[in-house]
N, C-alpha and C positions, 0 to 999 in steps of 0.2 A: 547531786552534781549534774550540771547541764552539759549536754553534748555540743561541741563547737562546730560540728559538721553542718553544712547547709542542708535543710530538710527538702526532700523532693516535693515537687508540686503535686497537686491532687491527681493529675493525669499522667505523671511520669517525672522526668528529670527537671530540675529547676533551670532557669535561663542561664545562670552562671556555668553550670555543668555542661549544658548544651553548647554554649559558646566555646568552652575549652575543648570539647570533643570536635567541634567544627574547625577550630584553628589547627588542631593536631592532624585531622584528616586532610585539610588543605595543604599542610606542610608535607605530609607523606605523598599526596598526589602530585604536588609540584616536583618533588624529587624524582618520582617515577617518570613524569613527562620530560624532565631535563635529560634523562638517560637515553631517550630516543628508542627507536626500533633497532634491535641488533641486525646486522647485515644478513645473517642466516635466515632470520624470520622474514625480512623484506624480500629476499630471493625466493623463499617458499611461497609467499603471497603472490609474487610475480608469476611463478610457475602455475599456481592454482588458477589465477586469473586467465592466463594464456590457454588453459585447458578447457575453459568454458566459453564456447562460441556465442557471439551475440551479446555478451556481457561487457559493459564499458570497463576499460582498464583504469583502475585508480592507483596512482602512485602512492608510496608509503607516506607522503606528506598530505595525502587526501585530495590531490588534484587529479582531474581527468587527464589521461594521456592524450596528447594531440592526435595520435594515430587513430584513436577510436573515442569519439566524444559522446557515444551513446545514441546518436541520431541515425543509426542504420535503418 
């Protein structure tokens, strides 16, 4: 009786399995990105940034804050 499962490539998983894993990981990552940063984490990041003098402040969206653009 022959096994119907795709056989792994010599060095690991075959292309079909790698593709399936890639699609699943992208779907999971996209879901996490859509959730955004919770307000309590964004506030904590703002507090941590404010406590470090000389460090440019980066907003939760990844933009430099206009008050401190890092060119001090």
